[in-house]
N, C-alpha and C positions, 0 to 999 in steps of 0.2 A: 531580453530572453528570446525575442523572436528570431535571433540568429543562432540560437543554441541547437535547434534541430539539424540544420545543415552542417554545423560543426561536429555534431555527434556522428553523422554519416561519414564525414571526411576526416575524422579524428586522426587516423594513422598518418595522414599527409599534412596535418596542420601542426605548425611549430609554435613555440612561445607559450605564453600563459593560456591562450585560448585552447590550444591543442592539449595542454596539460589538464585543464579543467574538464574538457570533453572526454579525455581518456579516463580521468578519475570517475566521471559519472558512468562511463561504460563498464567500469570495474577493473581492478588492478590486474586480473589474470586473463583478460581478454586478448587473444593474439591479434596482431595487426590485421591479419586477413579475416578475422572473425568467422571461422568456418563452422561454428557450432550450428547444428541443424535446428531450425526454427520453422514451425508450421506456417506456411505462407497464408493460410486461411484463418489465422487466429483473429478473433474479434474480442473487443472489450467484454469482460464478464459482467453481466447484469444480475443482481440479486434483489428480490423483493422481500420486504419484511412486513408481516401482518400482525400488528400489535393486538388486535381484537381476537384473532384466532390462535395466537401464540404459535405462529409458523413462519418459516422463511422458504422462499422458492428460488432455486438457483437457475443459472443460465440454461440448463438442460430441462428445466421444468420439474425437477425433483423437489418435493416438499418435505421439509424436515421440521420436527417439533422443536419448539423453543421453550425452555423452562421458565424464563423470566425476561421481561422487558422493563426498562425504566427510562422515562423521558426527563431530561433536564434542559435548561435554557441553551446549553452548549451542545447538546446532542442526544443520542439514543444508545442505551446499553442493552446488550443481550447476553444471555448465558444458555448454553445448550450442551447436550451430550454429543460426543464425537464417536462415529463408528469407523475408527481407523486403527491400524495395528499398533501405533505408538501413542496417539493421543486419546485421552478419555473424556476430556471436558474442555470447553472453550468459553472465554469471556471476551467480549469486544465492546469498544466504544466507537460509534460513528460520530465524527466531529465535522459537520459541514463547514464551519468557519475556517478550519485548518486543512480541509480537504484530505483528511486521513481517517483510516479505521485502525484503531489501536487494539491489538489482540494479545492476550495471554493464553497460552495453551498449557493445560495440565496433563502431563504425560503419565502413562501407565508405569507401574513399578518396573524397574530395570532399564528404563529409557530416560535419557536426559538431553535436552536441547542445548546447543551452544550459545543461545541467545535468550534474553529475558522478555523482549517484546518484538512484535512485528508490526510495522506501520505501513499499511497499504495506501497508495495514493488513489483516492476515490472521489467521485462526485456523488454526494449524498443529498437527496432532496425528498421532501415530504410530498407525496402524490395523492394523498387522501387524508381524511380525518385521523385514521389510525393505520396508515400505510406509507411506507418509505421505500425508496429505491436507491441502490448504490451501484454505480458504474465503476468498475475496477480497470484502470489503465495499465495494468501489468507491473508497474513499478512498486517495489516494496523495499523497506529499510529494516534490516535486522539489527536490533540494538542490544549490545552487551553493556549493562549499566556500569558507568564509570570507566568504560574501556574503549568502545568503538561503536560506530554506526555505519553499516555497509549497505550500499544500494545494489539491487539486482533487478532484472527485468527489462533493461534497456534494449537488448536485442529483440525481445518479443514485441515491444512497443514500436521499434523501428520497422520490424517486419509487417506489423499490422498497418502502419502508415504506408509502407511501400505497396501493400496489397489493396490500399484504398479503403480499409476498414476504419481508420482513424484519420481525420483530416489534420492539416498542419496546425490549425488553431488549437485543437484539443491536444495534440501531441506536444506542442510548445508549452501549453498550459500545464500539462502533467510534469514535464521536465522542470519547469519553473517552480512548481509547488514542491517537487522533490528537493530541489536545490535550497529552497527556503527552509524546509524541514531540517535538512542536513545542517544548514547554518545554525538554526535554533538549537539543535541537539549539541553541536560542537561548542556553542557558547554556554551551554549548561552542563558541561562535563558528561555528555552522553547519558543524561538522566531524563527520561521521558516525563516523569511526574514533575520534576523541577521546571522543565521547559514549559509545560502546560500551566503550572502555577504562576509562571511569569505572565501568562495571558489570562489570569483569574479563572482558571479551570482546575477544579480538584476532582480527580477521578476516584471512584470508590469501587472496590472489588469484593468478591465473596470472602 
């Protein structure tokens, strides 16, 4: 996977299976010239979770209340109210072993998402007795149960790498993890719960 990052950058010029795989990771609708505007100063998003205080702190330093945390051997669960036009509530599982954050968003009446889960590619580590940190490397996978798993965020990660905000090791690792997750989901009929059960992880939700 160490060669994946240069393949992604050069995908329009690469032929054969390598080019096909790189273009698939970039997304099926990405033009060859990739003109989509991406902020060159983008940095990985870092969020802290304080289990004792029942709060989370985002990359801008904004502190949000959390209704509930739960710790299991495989990760940390949180549930919180959303202050967004469409979403009203959010549940997430941060799974360090899988390098993902699995999220279900509950929409307000009249709104409906086209996917069932979002899996963000993150590095989640415990940094204190009741404090965790998640570093989000832009890549996320929208899963429609039994139908599809779609990767997005490649352009943002490549822009952050080009700007020097993400080194090659971390960028390659993020793409490698995304590829492994996509493989696992495809092998389990795009069913997040089934994929995780195959790794002896059973998620619980509200």
